[in-house]
C-alpha positions as CSV (number, residue, x, y, z in Angstrom):
1,M,-7.9,-20.1,32.2
2,V,-9.3,-16.8,33.4
3,H,-6.8,-13.9,33.6
4,F,-7.5,-10.5,35.1
5,K,-5.6,-7.2,34.4
6,Q,-6.1,-6.0,38.0
7,V,-7.7,-7.5,41.1
8,A,-8.5,-5.2,44.0
9,I,-8.8,-7.0,47.4
10,I,-10.6,-5.0,50.1
11,G,-9.0,-6.3,53.3
12,A,-5.6,-7.9,52.9
13,G,-5.7,-10.0,56.1
14,L,-5.9,-13.7,56.4
15,I,-8.6,-14.3,53.8
16,G,-7.8,-11.5,51.4
17,G,-4.0,-12.1,51.7
18,S,-4.5,-15.8,51.0
19,L,-6.6,-14.9,48.0
20,G,-3.9,-12.5,46.8
21,M,-1.2,-15.1,47.2
22,I,-3.1,-17.6,45.1
23,L,-3.8,-15.1,42.4
24,R,-0.2,-14.1,42.2
25,R,1.2,-17.7,42.4
26,K,-1.1,-18.9,39.7
27,R,-0.5,-15.7,37.7
28,L,-4.2,-15.1,37.3
29,A,-3.8,-11.3,37.5
30,D,-1.3,-8.8,36.2
31,Q,-1.6,-6.8,39.4
32,V,-3.1,-7.4,42.8
33,V,-4.0,-4.3,44.8
34,G,-4.7,-4.4,48.5
35,I,-7.1,-1.9,49.9
36,G,-7.3,-1.3,53.7
37,R,-7.1,1.1,56.6
38,R,-4.0,-0.1,58.4
39,V,-0.9,0.8,56.4
40,E,1.3,-1.5,58.6
41,N,-0.8,-4.5,57.6
42,L,-0.8,-3.5,54.0
43,K,3.0,-3.2,54.0
44,L,3.3,-6.6,55.5
45,A,1.0,-8.0,52.8
46,V,3.4,-6.6,50.2
47,E,6.4,-8.0,52.0
48,L,4.8,-11.5,52.1
49,G,3.9,-11.4,48.5
50,A,0.1,-11.3,49.0
51,I,-0.3,-8.1,47.0
52,D,1.7,-6.0,44.6
53,R,0.8,-2.6,45.9
54,Y,-1.7,-1.0,48.4
55,V,-3.9,2.0,48.8
56,V,-6.0,3.2,51.7
57,D,-8.6,5.1,49.5
58,P,-10.8,2.5,47.7
59,K,-11.3,5.0,44.8
60,E,-7.6,4.7,44.1
61,G,-7.5,1.0,44.1
62,V,-10.6,0.2,42.1
63,D,-11.0,1.0,38.5
64,R,-14.5,0.6,37.0
65,K,-13.1,-1.4,34.2
66,S,-11.2,-3.8,36.5
67,T,-12.5,-6.9,38.2
68,R,-12.9,-6.7,41.9
69,L,-12.9,-9.4,44.6
70,N,-13.9,-8.4,48.1
71,S,-12.8,-9.9,51.4
72,S,-14.2,-8.8,54.7
73,H,-13.0,-9.3,58.2
74,V,-15.6,-10.5,60.7
75,S,-14.7,-9.8,64.3
76,E,-15.3,-12.4,66.9
77,S,-17.8,-10.1,68.6
78,R,-20.0,-10.2,65.5
79,M,-20.0,-14.0,65.1
80,P,-23.1,-15.8,66.2
81,S,-23.0,-17.4,69.6
82,S,-22.6,-21.2,69.7
83,A,-24.5,-21.4,72.9
C-alpha cells in the first residue's frame, strides 16, 4: 500500500475535503494539509476531520519533497451549457 509523509490538498471543499477524509481514514498519509483562501472553510475542514492543518499561502503547505494532490473548484458559471 502507498503511504505519503504529507499530502497537500489545494481546495478543501467537497472534492478536496472528501479526498482528505479518505486519506486520513485509510491512514495513507502522516499529515494532510489543506491550502485555501477562506479560513472559515479551512477551519471547518479541520473540525470535520478532512485535514490535519491548513495554510493560506501555498508555499507554506507544499514542500518540494512531499507529494501533492490538487483539487479545484469549478464554479457553475464556468461549466459548459447543456443547451
